[in-house]
N, C-alpha and C positions, 0 to 999 in steps of 0.2 A: 604632156603636150608642150610644144615650143611656142611661146607666147611673146607678143609685144605688149607694152604697157603705154597708154596715153598717159603721159607723165607732165605735170605742171610744176612739181616741186611743192605743191600744197599737201595738207594733211590727207585729203581724200584719195588722191592718186598715190600718194606714199603709203597709206594703209593698204590700199587695194594691191599695190605692188607687193608689200610685205606678206599679205595673206596669200596672194596667187604663189609667191615664190615657195611657200611650204609644200605646195603640190606639183608645182610645174617648173619647167626651164624657162627662165625669163631671158630672152635672146637680144632684145632691143628695147630701149625707151624711146618714145615718140613724142615730141614737143612741138606744138603749134604756138608761134610767136605771132600774137595778133597786134596789128596797128591800132585796133580800136580797142582802147582801154575799158570800154563798156560792152565788150562782146557778149552775146548771148550764150556762145558755146564754149569759150575758152578762158581760163584763168589768167589774170594778169596781176602783178608783174611775174615774170619766170626767171628772175635774176640768179637763181642758185642751181638751175638744172644741170649745167655742166660740171659743177663741183660735186654734186650728188652722183652723177653718172661716173666720174672719176673715182670717188670714194667706193661706190658699190662695185666698180669694175664691169660695168655693163655699157655697151656702146649706146650712142645717142643720135638720133636724127632730129634735126630742128628744121621746120619748114615754116616760113613766114607766110602771113596772110594779110590782106587789108582788113579783114574782119567785117565784111559786108555780110548782113544777114542772108543766110542760105548759100551765098556764094563761097563763104568761108569753108563750107562743107566739101566743096570740090577741092580744096587745098588739103583737107584733111584725108579725102579719099587717096589723094596722089601720095601722101605721106605713108598711108597704111599699104597701099599697093607697092611702094618702094620696099617697105619692111618685109613684105610678103615675098617679093623677088629676091632682095638681097640677103635675107636672114631666114627665109624658108619658114616663116611663122604659120601657125594653124589657127590662130585666134588672137584677139585683143583683150586686154584688160582695161576696164574703165573704173573710176572712183565715183560714179553716179550713185546717189543715195536716193533722191526722190524726184528728180527732174525727168518728166516724161519727154520734155522737149529735147533734151540731150540724149537720153537712152534710145529712144525711138530713131533718131537720126543716125547715131552711131551703129545701131543694130541694122538699119537699111544698108549702110555702106558695107558691113561684115557680110550681109546676105549677099549683095552684089559681088563681092569678092570671094565668096564661098569660104568663108572662115567663121570661126565661133566668136561670140561676143560674151565676155565673162565679166560680171558685175558683182564681185564679192561683198560690196556694202549696200546692195539694193534693198530698199524698204527697211533698212536697220533703224531702229529707235535713235534718234540723234543725240539725245543726253548720254544714252548708253555707249554710242561710238565715241564721244568725246572722253568719257570716263575710261573706256578701254585703251584709247591712246596714251593717256596718262599713265594707267596701270602697266601697259606694255613697256614703258620706258621711252616713248618717243619725246624728243625735244622739239616743240613747235612753237614758232613765234607768229604773231600777227603783223602783217606787213602793209595792210590796206583796210580802211573802213569807209562804209558808205551807207550808214543807217542811223536813224534817230536814236539817241543815247550812247552811241559809239563815236567819240570825238578822236583827236589826234593823240590824246594821252594813252590811247590803246595800242598804237603802233609801237612794236617792238616788245609788247609783253608776251610772256612765255605761258602757254597753256598749262594750267595746273587746276587742282580741285577748287581752289578759291576762286579763280577766274571762271571756271563753269558755273559756280554759284551766282556770280555777278551776271553772267549771260542769261541764266534763268530768270533772274530778277528783271532784266530788260526784256525778256520774252513776255513776262507778266505785265509790265507796264507799257510796252510799245507794240508787243506782237511780233518781235523779230525771230527768225529761225536761229536756234542755238548754235547750229553747226554752220551758219553762214550760206546755207544752200540757195538763199535768195540773193546772194551778192552782199550781204550785210558786211561782211568782212572777208578778206583774203589771208591765207596763212602760208608759211613756208616750214618745210621740215629742215631742222638744223642739224639733227642727229637721229639715226635710226636705232632701234634697240641692238644691243651687242655690236655696236660699230667700232 
């Protein structure tokens, strides 16, 4: 199947891209550049998407949005529709893990555009997800933090088993989501396996 990937440059969209590329033809990366740095839908920052697109030799569409709740979905639909028209995609890949808010809204857009919605990480155990990323050989760094227990010293740290243990300790102490699914932190893929 010919697919587009909703791609932020973060670990979840990066891993979803990696998994989907094993079975499908990835035709285009789709990035939403939100002016709202606390967007409900979209990962910020997206500083490295163009570099990753170039390294992987996959075209990239970037669409800007003001990031207003619900209105930002119209911008997402425009981007996906453009990818469908220009690249003849038959489906969209997302990095959604547990957010019904994100998954249901993307599914509705896909239904409206009559394309498939593929969520290779959906409902995955989040500690297991982080350990798989390390084992597969991804190089991922933390680029933003926004939760108790995560201070500026975390920015720039690379995901490894030691860091996962620290995140698990913070989960016990403060109840954070270890995969950052609640916006506790944002990540950026620096290197994909076999890159």
